[in-house]
Every structure is written in structure tokens, then in C-alpha cells.
C-alpha positions, 0 to 999 in steps of 0.5 A: 500500500502506497501512502502519501502523508501530507502535514500542511501548516500555515507557512510550511508543508511536509510530505512523504511517501511510504510503501507498506506491504505487511501481512501482520503488524506494522513495524514499530520502527519507521521504514525510510519513506520512498520520497520526502518533500518540503515546501516553505513559504516563510522566507520570501513572500509569494515564493514557495521553496521546494526541497525533495529527497528520495530514499536513494539520496536523489535531491531536487530543489526549486523556487516557485513564485506563487501563493497557490497551494494547489499549484505548489502541490501539483509541482511537488507531486510531479517529482514523485513520478518524474525526473531524478526523484521519480519513485513510482510510475504514476500518481494513480499508484498512490492508494491513500493520502493521510493528512494531519488535521489539528482540530477534530472537535468533540466529534472526531475521536479517531482517524476518519476517511474524508468526505464532504461532512468531514471537510465541513467539520474541519472548516467549521472548527477553523474558528478554534484553530485558525492558524492550522485547520484552513491550511489542512483543508486547503491541502485536502482540496489541493489533493482532490484537484490533482488526484481526483477521488483518491481516498483521503484520511484525516488524522486528528491531533486532538483525537488522542486526547479525546478520552480525557475524563470530564474532571480533567477536560471541563473548565471550572467556569459556568457549566454552559461552557461545555454546551459551547464546546469550550473544553480541554481538547489538547494538541500534539496528540499524533506525536504523543501517541507515537512516542508512547508506543515507541517508549513501550517498544524501547522498554520491552513492555506492554503499553497498557501497563505503563504510566508515562509522561510525554514532554513535547518540547519544541516551539510549541510545548505540551505534556501528556499523562498516558495511562492504559495507552490513553491520554488522561490529562494534558497541558494544552487546552481549549487552544494550544496557548494553555499550559507550558511556557513556549517559544513565543507563546505565554502558556497559562497566565492569570486571566485577570491580567487580560481583564486588567489590560483590557480595562486599564490600558485599552488593549484590543483583542487583536493586540492581546492575541498577538502578545500571548501568541507571538511576543511572549514565552522565551522570546518575550522574556529574553528579548532575544529569540524564541529559539532555545539554542540562542537563549543558551548562547546568550546565557553563556555571555552572561545575559540576565534576561536569557537566564531568566527565560531559561529559569522560568521555562524550567520552573513551568516545566517542572510544575506541570510535570508535577501536575501530570504525576497527580493524574497518573498516581505514579510514573514508569517513564518520562519521555522527552521529544521534539526540538528542545526535548531531543536536543537540550541535555540541559533542559532534560537534566534540569527537569529531572533534578526536581524529581530525584525524590522519586528515584529518577537518576539520569546517566550524565554521559548518555544525556550529553551524547545526543541520544536518539530513541534511548533510555538515558536513566541509570540502571538503578533509576526508579523511573526510566527517562527516554529521549525519543525522536518524534515521527508524526508522519509515520504515525499518520501513515500507520493510522491510514494503513490500519484504517484502510486495511480494516475496511478491506 
């Protein structure tokens, strides 16, 4: 089965093509995709930068002067069956296209074959994910225009969290909020789901038996408490703004601050939205960057605000890990993933130091030597500490394969 995965964002797009042919269970380790394509609109307005690479190592780059996602998608897909990056004879050989869709609302609790009703729901839910759902829908429609009635699957980022119990999902405002669908949805679910299963594989355990905290620490950050293979609590909420301090997002703040700014300083809703999502977090505190690498470089030069940003980040991370512990009533493994989680030994060390009372012990040598899919705890650590390279695209392909295979 040839599965094209499309992970479309507001300013970038990642795609890959897998060829899966397994009679039994799929492998836990992702096979290399036949083809990978990336599109970036962020560097020059109205210009799409295309990068393609095959499993053979063939590469192709091109810039196209257009804002049309359909036009860029058409050019990108051409490279699958033409030129030096050709890996299949024709696009009709693709069996299914899987899409990451950020918000599935309360209705979509699992991956779903896309029809008009699903598309309408994705469009409707754009009000809850305005930076993502429109781009996801545009990707779906672009594939329709190019490949016709090919089967497409929506893999929802919120689905993994859809079974969080009401006590964790419902906000302590008026109960009427729940009738307006104002609840905790959670995000990064595709990544958290992949990392939980990969953790079980690394540990040689049944996922159903494990209590895990998955720390997705990238430009966006969230934690998930996972028990019986399900998310039972998470830090992101009604929107991806809640929870941890992030690259340029504030995470959770006293809502009274927002009321104060509206009343006393005549802030507009648009100004508040910009402050909370684009001018806060590491960027807002440091005044330097939303990139942890640049924060650490500034710290080495004695920059006070950079050090403060780092310290707040660690404090919030520790505090939220503590809250996840309460939801699990114990812990078997702590997972670090995504850009910061995978690449910052300082953050991993600082986060774990606060929980030495639980018997968590990190092997310093393992921690600093760029671990990938590895247990970095000591042999006598009561809780395992894992660094896992997140593989969202493979998780999307796996969801598509299992869904379509069950329908056949």
C-alpha cells in the first residue's frame, strides 16, 4: 500500500511517501519513506521553496513564485513520478493520502476517511484553530484537484486526547461552557501517541501497563499523562496557548491580567492575541529569540534576561510535570521529544533534578551524547527517562494503513 502523508501548516508543508506491504503488524520502527518533500513559504513572500529527497539520496530543489497551494502541490507531486526523484510510475499508484488535521472537535475521536461532512467539520472548527485547520483543508482540496477521488484520511491531533475524563477536560467556569464546546481538547496528540508506543517498544513492555509522561518540547510545548495507552490529562487546552511556557507563546497566565489590560490600558483583542501568541514565552522574556539554542548562547555571555527565560521555562516545566504525576498516581517513564526535548541535555537534566525524590537518576554521559530513541536513566533509576525522536508522519501513515486495511 502506497501512502502519501501530507502535514500542511500555515507557512510550511511536509510530505512523504511510504510503501507498506505487511501481512501482520506494522513495524514499530519507521521504514525510510520512498520520497520526502518540503515546501516553505516563510522566507520570501509569494515564493514557495521546494526541497525533495528520495530514499536513494536523489535531491531536487526549486523556487516557485506563487501563493497557490494547489499549484505548489501539483509541482511537488510531479517529482514523485518524474525526473531524478521519480519513485513510482504514476500518481494513480498512490492508494491513500493521510493528512494531519489539528482540530477534530468533540466529534472526531479517531482517524476518519474524508468526505464532504468531514471537510465541513474541519472548516467549521477553523474558528478554534485558525492558524492550522484552513491550511489542512486547503491541502485536502489541493489533493482532490490533482488526484481526483483518491481516498483521503484525516488524522486528528486532538483525537488522542479525546478520552480525557470530564474532571480533567471541563473548565471550572459556568457549566454552559461545555454546551459551547469550550473544553480541554489538547494538541500534539499524533506525536504523543507515537512516542508512547515507541517508549513501550524501547522498554520491552506492554503499553497498557505503563504510566508515562510525554514532554513535547519544541516551539510549541505540551505534556501528556498516558495511562492504559490513553491520554488522561494534558497541558494544552481549549487552544494550544494553555499550559507550558513556549517559544513565543505565554502558556497559562492569570486571566485577570487580560481583564486588567483590557480595562486599564485599552488593549484590543487583536493586540492581546498577538502578545500571548507571538511576543511572549522565551522570546518575550529574553528579548532575544524564541529559539532555545540562542537563549543558551546568550546565557553563556552572561545575559540576565536569557537566564531568566531559561529559569522560568524550567520552573513551568517542572510544575506541570508535577501536575501530570497527580493524574497518573505514579510514573514508569518520562519521555522527552521534539526540538528542545531531543536536543537540550540541559533542559532534560534540569527537569529531572526536581524529581530525584522519586528515584529518577539520569546517566550524565548518555544525556550529553545526543541520544536518539534511548533510555538515558541509570540502571538503578526508579523511573526510566527516554529521549525519543518524534515521527508524526509515520504515525499518520500507520493510522491510514490500519484504517484502510480494516475496511478491506
